[in-house]
KEKE-3310 file (N, C-alpha, C; in steps of 0.2 Angstrom, whole numbers, plus 5000, padded with zeros to 4 digits):
npx = (5004:5003:5009:4997:4996:4999:5001:4992:4984:4994:4997:4985:4985:4996:4992:4986:4988:4999:5003:4988:4972:4967:4955:4955:4948:4942:4937:4936:4939:4934:4945:4956:4955:4963:4976:4974:4969:4980:4987:4983:4986:4984:4976:4960:4947:4934:4922:4912:4902:4897:4881:4879:4890:4902:4911:4920:4918:4930:4935:4947:4953:4967:4980:4990:5007:5012:5010:5017:5016:5003:5001:5010:5003:4992:4999:5003:4991:4986:4993:4987:4977:4962:4958:4949:4953:4947)
npy = (4994:5011:5027:5040:5055:5071:5084:5093:5096:5101:5113:5120:5120:5128:5140:5144:5153:5150:5146:5135:5129:5113:5102:5085:5071:5055:5039:5023:5005:4994:4987:4995:5004:5006:5009:5021:5029:5030:5039:5051:5052:5058:5069:5076:5066:5062:5049:5041:5028:5018:5013:4999:4995:4992:5001:5016:5033:5046:5060:5073:5088:5098:5109:5115:5117:5119:5116:5104:5097:5093:5086:5075:5068:5064:5056:5045:5040:5036:5024:5014:5000:5001:5013:5028:5044:5060)
npz = (5000:4995:5002:5005:4996:5003:4999:4993:5004:5012:5006:5008:5022:5025:5023:5035:5051:5063:5080:5079:5083:5078:5071:5070:5062:5060:5054:5060:5059:5073:5076:5074:5083:5096:5091:5084:5094:5102:5095:5100:5113:5130:5126:5125:5117:5106:5104:5093:5090:5076:5070:5069:5076:5071:5067:5072:5075:5077:5085:5088:5095:5093:5098:5086:5080:5067:5049:5046:5057:5058:5046:5050:5059:5052:5043:5051:5055:5043:5041:5049:5047:5038:5042:5039:5033:5037)
capx = (5000:5007:5007:4994:5000:4996:5003:4986:4982:4999:4996:4979:4987:5001:4989:4984:4992:5001:4999:4981:4968:4965:4951:4956:4942:4944:4933:4941:4936:4936:4952:4961:4954:4968:4981:4972:4968:4987:4990:4980:4986:4984:4972:4953:4945:4927:4921:4905:4901:4892:4874:4880:4895:4908:4916:4919:4921:4935:4937:4951:4955:4974:4984:4996:5012:5014:5007:5020:5014:4996:5003:5013:4998:4988:5003:5003:4984:4985:4997:4982:4973:4955:4956:4947:4955:4942)
capy = (5000:5017:5032:5045:5062:5076:5090:5098:5098:5105:5119:5124:5121:5133:5147:5146:5156:5145:5140:5135:5123:5109:5096:5079:5067:5048:5033:5017:4999:4993:4984:5000:5010:5007:5012:5028:5032:5031:5045:5057:5050:5064:5074:5074:5063:5060:5043:5040:5022:5017:5010:4992:4994:4989:5006:5021:5040:5048:5067:5076:5094:5099:5115:5112:5122:5119:5111:5098:5093:5091:5080:5070:5064:5061:5050:5040:5037:5032:5017:5010:4997:5002:5020:5033:5051:5064)
capz = (5000:4995:5006:5001:4995:5007:4996:4992:5011:5015:5003:5012:5029:5025:5023:5042:5056:5068:5082:5078:5084:5072:5072:5067:5061:5057:5055:5060:5062:5080:5077:5074:5088:5101:5088:5083:5101:5105:5092:5104:5120:5134:5124:5125:5111:5106:5101:5090:5087:5071:5072:5070:5081:5067:5066:5077:5073:5082:5084:5092:5093:5096:5096:5082:5079:5060:5044:5046:5063:5056:5041:5053:5062:5046:5040:5056:5055:5037:5042:5052:5042:5038:5044:5034:5035:5035)
cpx = (5004:5004:5003:4998:4996:4998:4998:4984:4987:4998:4991:4981:4992:4998:4986:4989:4993:5004:4992:4978:4966:4961:4953:4950:4944:4938:4937:4937:4938:4943:4957:4960:4960:4974:4980:4971:4975:4990:4988:4981:4987:4980:4964:4951:4938:4926:4913:4904:4896:4886:4875:4886:4902:4913:4915:4922:4925:4936:4941:4953:4962:4976:4990:5000:5014:5010:5010:5018:5007:4997:5006:5008:4994:4992:5003:4996:4983:4989:4992:4977:4966:4953:4954:4949:4949:4944)
cpy = (5006:5022:5037:5051:5067:5083:5095:5100:5102:5112:5123:5125:5127:5140:5149:5149:5151:5149:5141:5129:5119:5103:5090:5074:5061:5044:5027:5011:4998:4991:4989:5005:5011:5011:5019:5032:5034:5037:5052:5056:5057:5069:5071:5071:5061:5054:5043:5033:5022:5013:5003:4990:4992:4994:5011:5028:5042:5056:5070:5083:5096:5106:5113:5118:5123:5114:5104:5094:5090:5085:5074:5065:5061:5055:5044:5036:5033:5025:5012:5007:4999:5009:5024:5040:5056:5071)
cpz = (5000:5000:5002:5001:4999:5005:4995:4999:5014:5012:5007:5019:5030:5025:5030:5046:5061:5074:5081:5081:5078:5074:5068:5067:5058:5058:5055:5062:5069:5081:5077:5079:5093:5097:5087:5089:5103:5101:5096:5111:5124:5132:5124:5118:5112:5102:5099:5087:5082:5074:5073:5074:5078:5067:5071:5074:5078:5080:5089:5090:5097:5094:5092:5080:5071:5056:5045:5052:5062:5051:5045:5056:5057:5043:5045:5056:5049:5037:5045:5047:5043:5040:5038:5037:5033:5035)
residu = (MET:SER:GLU:PRO:SER:PHE:GLU:GLY:LEU:ARG:MET:ARG:LEU:ASP:GLU:LEU:GLU:TYR:PRO:THR:TRP:PHE:MET:PHE:LYS:PHE:ILE:ALA:PRO:LEU:ALA:GLY:LEU:VAL:GLN:LEU:ARG:ASN:LEU:PHE:GLU:GLY:TYR:PRO:VAL:ARG:PHE:ASN:PRO:SER:ARG:ASN:GLY:ASN:TYR:ILE:GLY:ILE:THR:ALA:GLU:LEU:GLU:MET:GLN:SER:SER:SER:ASP:ILE:ILE:ALA:ILE:TYR:LYS:GLN:ALA:ALA:LYS:ILE:GLU:GLY:VAL:ILE:LEU:LEU)
# end
């Protein structure tokens, strides 16, 4: 599996003033929940399970220092099998 390109996102993120609060949203199969939760260890995270309980929506808002910091989290999340980056 190849790594997704984040250059379009980076261009939009570079327009923001830092530090800034950034909201991360993901959908994950339950099997990937622990790995994804570990990305936000120590930060408040909201969980929203799917109706059938097979997937869970995850939202976390963090103060980020640069577009590179945001992209780094997306790259780590993209390595988790079945995770959808929103």
